[in-house]
C-alpha beads as a LAMMPS data file, in Angstrom:
LAMMPS data file: protein, C-alpha beads

106 atoms
105 bonds

1 atom types
1 bond types

-500.0 500.0 xlo xhi
-500.0 500.0 ylo yhi
-500.0 500.0 zlo zhi

Masses

1 110.0

Atoms # bond

1 1 1 14.869 136.217 231.601
2 1 1 15.680 133.548 229.018
3 1 1 16.306 130.065 230.376
4 1 1 19.787 129.161 229.154
5 1 1 20.420 126.087 231.293
6 1 1 17.787 123.565 230.225
7 1 1 18.257 119.849 230.978
8 1 1 20.698 118.382 228.487
9 1 1 22.615 121.621 227.920
10 1 1 26.409 121.227 227.858
11 1 1 28.360 123.792 229.898
12 1 1 31.877 124.369 231.235
13 1 1 32.562 124.785 234.968
14 1 1 34.545 127.969 235.651
15 1 1 35.383 127.747 239.374
16 1 1 36.191 125.060 241.901
17 1 1 37.707 121.612 241.789
18 1 1 36.179 120.762 238.415
19 1 1 37.138 124.087 236.774
20 1 1 37.520 123.664 233.024
21 1 1 35.533 120.422 232.908
22 1 1 32.576 119.941 230.593
23 1 1 29.284 119.103 232.298
24 1 1 25.711 118.323 231.288
25 1 1 22.845 120.047 233.118
26 1 1 20.493 117.448 234.594
27 1 1 18.143 119.780 236.461
28 1 1 17.986 123.552 236.813
29 1 1 16.500 125.713 239.577
30 1 1 16.259 129.305 238.371
31 1 1 14.820 130.757 241.605
32 1 1 16.888 128.687 244.034
33 1 1 15.558 127.082 247.210
34 1 1 15.384 127.894 250.909
35 1 1 18.783 126.241 251.476
36 1 1 20.448 127.747 248.405
37 1 1 19.084 131.218 247.711
38 1 1 20.718 131.599 244.310
39 1 1 20.026 130.106 240.882
40 1 1 21.838 126.803 240.438
41 1 1 21.942 123.652 238.355
42 1 1 22.477 119.993 239.108
43 1 1 25.210 118.868 236.712
44 1 1 27.065 115.667 235.810
45 1 1 30.454 115.411 234.160
46 1 1 33.679 113.460 233.847
47 1 1 36.378 114.255 236.402
48 1 1 39.045 111.956 234.948
49 1 1 39.026 110.999 231.278
50 1 1 40.433 107.702 229.895
51 1 1 44.118 107.706 228.946
52 1 1 45.700 106.722 225.647
53 1 1 46.012 102.978 225.000
54 1 1 48.446 101.218 222.640
55 1 1 48.698 97.658 221.340
56 1 1 51.843 96.890 223.370
57 1 1 50.085 97.364 226.711
58 1 1 48.921 94.406 228.766
59 1 1 45.227 93.713 229.318
60 1 1 45.540 94.797 232.956
61 1 1 47.078 98.136 232.005
62 1 1 44.502 98.720 229.251
63 1 1 41.688 98.067 231.699
64 1 1 43.178 100.501 234.230
65 1 1 43.788 103.255 231.661
66 1 1 40.302 102.886 230.176
67 1 1 38.543 103.877 233.398
68 1 1 36.804 107.188 233.804
69 1 1 35.643 108.970 236.947
70 1 1 32.253 110.712 236.813
71 1 1 30.949 113.377 239.184
72 1 1 27.575 114.910 240.073
73 1 1 27.509 118.356 241.597
74 1 1 25.304 121.362 242.380
75 1 1 26.805 124.450 240.697
76 1 1 25.837 128.135 240.855
77 1 1 24.870 129.624 237.479
78 1 1 27.609 132.246 237.805
79 1 1 30.180 129.405 237.796
80 1 1 28.907 127.876 234.532
81 1 1 29.671 128.861 230.943
82 1 1 27.040 127.624 228.465
83 1 1 28.005 126.108 225.116
84 1 1 25.929 125.710 221.976
85 1 1 25.677 121.927 222.413
86 1 1 22.864 119.920 223.998
87 1 1 22.117 116.236 224.666
88 1 1 18.917 114.200 224.980
89 1 1 18.403 113.211 228.642
90 1 1 15.025 111.473 228.651
91 1 1 16.403 108.393 230.423
92 1 1 18.146 110.023 233.400
93 1 1 16.077 113.142 234.117
94 1 1 14.327 111.780 237.218
95 1 1 17.108 109.596 238.633
96 1 1 19.085 112.275 240.485
97 1 1 17.565 115.056 242.588
98 1 1 18.966 117.670 244.951
99 1 1 17.647 115.590 247.883
100 1 1 20.341 113.034 247.004
101 1 1 22.990 115.390 248.394
102 1 1 21.272 115.744 251.792
103 1 1 21.800 112.066 252.670
104 1 1 25.544 111.236 252.613
105 1 1 24.935 107.458 252.465
106 1 1 23.655 107.596 248.856

Bonds

1 1 1 2
2 1 2 3
3 1 3 4
4 1 4 5
5 1 5 6
6 1 6 7
7 1 7 8
8 1 8 9
9 1 9 10
10 1 10 11
11 1 11 12
12 1 12 13
13 1 13 14
14 1 14 15
15 1 15 16
16 1 16 17
17 1 17 18
18 1 18 19
19 1 19 20
20 1 20 21
21 1 21 22
22 1 22 23
23 1 23 24
24 1 24 25
25 1 25 26
26 1 26 27
27 1 27 28
28 1 28 29
29 1 29 30
30 1 30 31
31 1 31 32
32 1 32 33
33 1 33 34
34 1 34 35
35 1 35 36
36 1 36 37
37 1 37 38
38 1 38 39
39 1 39 40
40 1 40 41
41 1 41 42
42 1 42 43
43 1 43 44
44 1 44 45
45 1 45 46
46 1 46 47
47 1 47 48
48 1 48 49
49 1 49 50
50 1 50 51
51 1 51 52
52 1 52 53
53 1 53 54
54 1 54 55
55 1 55 56
56 1 56 57
57 1 57 58
58 1 58 59
59 1 59 60
60 1 60 61
61 1 61 62
62 1 62 63
63 1 63 64
64 1 64 65
65 1 65 66
66 1 66 67
67 1 67 68
68 1 68 69
69 1 69 70
70 1 70 71
71 1 71 72
72 1 72 73
73 1 73 74
74 1 74 75
75 1 75 76
76 1 76 77
77 1 77 78
78 1 78 79
79 1 79 80
80 1 80 81
81 1 81 82
82 1 82 83
83 1 83 84
84 1 84 85
85 1 85 86
86 1 86 87
87 1 87 88
88 1 88 89
89 1 89 90
90 1 90 91
91 1 91 92
92 1 92 93
93 1 93 94
94 1 94 95
95 1 95 96
96 1 96 97
97 1 97 98
98 1 98 99
99 1 99 100
100 1 100 101
101 1 101 102
102 1 102 103
103 1 103 104
104 1 104 105
105 1 105 106
């Protein structure tokens, strides 16, 4: 089988809370693990995008509207739709692992 979800691949989430959001694959596990016996990927994306800003707005309002809310999630391959785009992820490949989700304090 061809590996579609390589690290850096951009995909769209199809199901769940982040349905319709664009994500970047950080790590893929094609065979699954003992805990998750299905192929899945560790993905990162933006849950809430920045809002439009105009010149009339105050500095406080501009700062508030410029915020974004990221998310990191483990997603089943059947809930991802691959796109033709890819990013370079050399800097963040090893920072996040699936063990991060086992400890809720991180």
